[in-house]
Wavefront OBJ file of the C-alpha trace (Angstrom):
o trace
v 8.168 -10.707 9.157
v 9.608 -12.265 6.003
v 8.293 -15.693 6.995
v 4.802 -14.277 7.634
v 4.376 -12.770 4.173
v 5.492 -15.963 2.454
v 2.986 -18.214 4.207
v 0.054 -19.590 2.269
v -2.381 -18.128 4.800
v -1.312 -14.536 4.126
v -4.092 -13.991 1.559
v -6.679 -15.817 3.676
v -5.878 -13.610 6.685
v -6.291 -10.515 4.503
v -9.612 -11.668 3.059
v -10.961 -12.531 6.512
v -9.832 -9.090 7.724
v -11.751 -7.460 4.841
v -14.861 -9.425 5.820
v -14.413 -8.385 9.444
v -14.040 -4.760 8.320
v -17.339 -5.000 6.447
v -19.060 -6.507 9.498
v -17.652 -3.876 11.882
v -18.703 -1.096 9.503
v -22.168 -2.653 9.283
v -22.468 -2.719 13.082
v -21.329 0.909 13.383
v -23.861 2.506 11.036
v -27.452 2.168 9.902
v -27.172 3.440 6.330
v -25.481 1.957 3.280
v -23.513 5.118 2.490
v -22.027 5.154 5.987
v -21.297 1.440 5.758
v -19.106 1.829 2.669
v -17.534 5.025 3.946
v -16.298 3.174 7.044
v -15.433 0.030 5.071
v -13.316 2.090 2.644
v -11.567 3.854 5.525
v -10.706 0.684 7.466
v -9.882 -1.277 4.322
v -7.428 1.446 3.302
v -5.652 0.990 6.621
v -5.457 -2.759 6.043
v -4.027 -2.112 2.577
v -1.359 0.089 4.144
v -0.242 -2.776 6.400
v -0.240 -5.215 3.475
v 1.878 -2.757 1.485
v 4.350 -2.046 4.294
v 5.076 -5.697 5.140
v 6.556 -6.656 1.736
v 8.255 -3.248 1.442
v 10.056 -3.770 4.759
v 10.893 -7.359 3.829
v 12.347 -6.069 0.550
v 14.458 -3.498 2.374
v 15.820 -6.061 4.829
v 16.704 -8.641 2.204
v 19.333 -9.184 -0.412
v 17.261 -7.708 -3.212
v 18.883 -9.920 -5.847
v 17.562 -13.089 -4.222
v 14.187 -12.028 -2.842
v 12.300 -10.249 -5.616
v 10.590 -13.383 -6.908
v 9.454 -14.231 -3.373
v 7.820 -10.803 -3.075
v 5.448 -11.360 -5.972
v 3.015 -13.476 -3.889
v 2.613 -10.928 -1.040
v 2.357 -8.088 -3.564
v -0.402 -10.021 -5.353
v -2.203 -10.313 -2.018
v -1.804 -6.565 -1.520
v -3.221 -6.029 -5.030
v -6.265 -8.212 -4.317
v -6.947 -6.468 -1.007
v -6.499 -3.070 -2.616
v -9.059 -3.982 -5.299
v -11.502 -4.758 -2.473
v -10.626 -1.376 -0.936
v -11.234 0.232 -4.340
v -14.692 -1.361 -4.564
v -15.555 -0.007 -1.111
v -14.183 3.380 -2.159
v -16.228 3.513 -5.383
v -19.380 2.531 -3.497
v -18.633 5.235 -0.920
v -18.188 7.875 -3.648
v -21.353 6.771 -5.455
v -23.648 6.333 -2.460
v -22.518 9.522 -0.723
v -22.429 11.601 -3.944
v -18.825 12.679 -3.325
v -17.487 15.029 -5.985
v -14.207 13.901 -7.529
v -11.500 16.255 -8.778
v -10.103 14.828 -12.053
v -6.613 16.336 -11.658
v -6.182 14.614 -8.296
v -7.297 11.291 -9.763
v -4.439 11.011 -12.279
v -1.642 10.138 -9.828
v -3.886 7.862 -7.790
v -5.164 6.086 -10.907
v -1.623 5.358 -12.043
v -0.896 4.096 -8.535
v -3.912 1.770 -8.641
v -2.882 0.412 -12.035
v 0.627 -0.188 -10.769
v -0.641 -1.900 -7.603
v -3.010 -4.182 -9.521
v -0.956 -5.025 -12.621
v 2.682 -4.967 -11.484
v 2.702 -8.085 -9.246
v 0.972 -10.168 -11.924
v 3.657 -9.481 -14.526
v 5.461 -12.452 -12.964
v 8.595 -13.619 -14.663
v 9.236 -10.274 -16.336
v 9.593 -8.643 -12.904
v 11.147 -11.497 -11.005
v 14.787 -10.394 -11.284
v 14.513 -6.679 -12.034
v 15.418 -4.700 -8.934
v 14.834 -1.387 -10.697
v 11.198 -2.406 -11.280
v 10.663 -3.190 -7.599
v 12.430 0.031 -6.619
v 10.142 2.026 -8.915
v 7.064 0.192 -7.632
v 7.788 0.776 -3.954
v 8.896 4.380 -4.551
v 5.816 5.394 -6.548
v 3.218 3.530 -4.494
v 4.861 4.800 -1.297
v 4.643 8.392 -2.547
v 0.990 7.984 -3.591
v 0.126 6.599 -0.155
v 1.998 9.439 1.561
v 0.113 12.027 -0.516
v -3.163 10.298 0.397
v -2.404 10.638 4.102
v -1.283 14.264 3.669
v -4.692 14.939 2.098
v -6.395 13.240 5.028
v -4.349 15.284 7.515
v -5.291 18.488 5.683
v -8.976 17.496 5.834
v -9.352 17.228 2.048
v -11.379 13.983 2.255
v -15.099 14.596 2.450
v -16.722 12.860 5.407
v -13.472 12.134 7.217
v -11.886 14.444 9.755
v -8.133 14.264 10.385
v -7.306 11.848 13.189
v -4.192 10.606 15.022
v -4.183 7.437 12.877
v -3.539 9.602 9.790
v -0.482 11.197 11.429
v 0.742 7.790 12.569
v 0.306 6.256 9.084
v 2.043 9.207 7.444
v 4.887 8.939 9.952
v 5.371 5.225 9.270
v 5.323 5.854 5.523
v 7.775 8.758 5.828
v 10.195 6.682 7.938
v 9.885 3.802 5.468
v 10.541 6.141 2.550
v 13.612 7.682 4.201
v 14.975 4.224 4.966
v 14.197 3.137 1.389
v 16.020 6.138 -0.099
v 18.975 5.472 2.206
v 19.141 1.826 1.099
v 18.921 2.874 -2.562
v 21.712 5.397 -1.996
v 23.936 2.715 -0.485
v 23.154 0.444 -3.437
v 24.368 3.074 -5.892
v 27.439 4.327 -4.002
v 30.697 2.783 -5.221
v 32.411 0.441 -2.805
v 35.754 1.648 -1.418
v 38.729 -0.615 -2.154
v 39.990 -2.447 0.914
v 43.444 -1.601 2.163
v 46.101 -4.212 1.638
v 44.193 -5.910 -1.148
l 1 2 3 4 5 6 7 8 9 10 11 12 13 14 15 16 17 18 19 20 21 22 23 24 25 26 27 28 29 30 31 32 33 34 35 36 37 38 39 40 41 42 43 44 45 46 47 48 49 50 51 52 53 54 55 56 57 58 59 60 61 62 63 64 65 66 67 68 69 70 71 72 73 74 75 76 77 78 79 80 81 82 83 84 85 86 87 88 89 90 91 92 93 94 95 96 97 98 99 100 101 102 103 104 105 106 107 108 109 110 111 112 113 114 115 116 117 118 119 120 121 122 123 124 125 126 127 128 129 130 131 132 133 134 135 136 137 138 139 140 141 142 143 144 145 146 147 148 149 150 151 152 153 154 155 156 157 158 159 160 161 162 163 164 165 166 167 168 169 170 171 172 173 174 175 176 177 178 179 180 181 182 183 184 185 186 187 188 189 190 191 192 193 194
């Protein structure tokens, strides 16, 4: 997995997937509102995969040596999530979906973090706490998004098995992440006979 996210074709694969999503959504519906509703839905799922891959790579690596290598795949995730955001805005506009301002605050901060964080480059390159904060916050925002989907809070989208699956993967990833962070912070026991 680590080798996949560091390949130069990682972004190209994501962009082609976004184009395919748009084409599939176009084939599935006859109206523009439905097109962007489906495109936003499928694009969000692609964004989830492009978020999970670097997160898992980060968890499996020596975090002191790999943070700089994660900036490229996180930039790809940011670019793909901007495309998802465009689809989402068009869906909201074309389908006249009412937005609840209080619910937008956490998600807006998440979007800013997703888009800006990976482009801060050298400032982030060797700061594990920054990557920990990034993955923790974005992971929580994504989990809350899927909880809302499961509860049926998204207009025009009924809960489906994919929402439970995505939430489950995120929850497992978060538990593993918290466990890894806990091990990082726990003091090492002195070895006997040393």
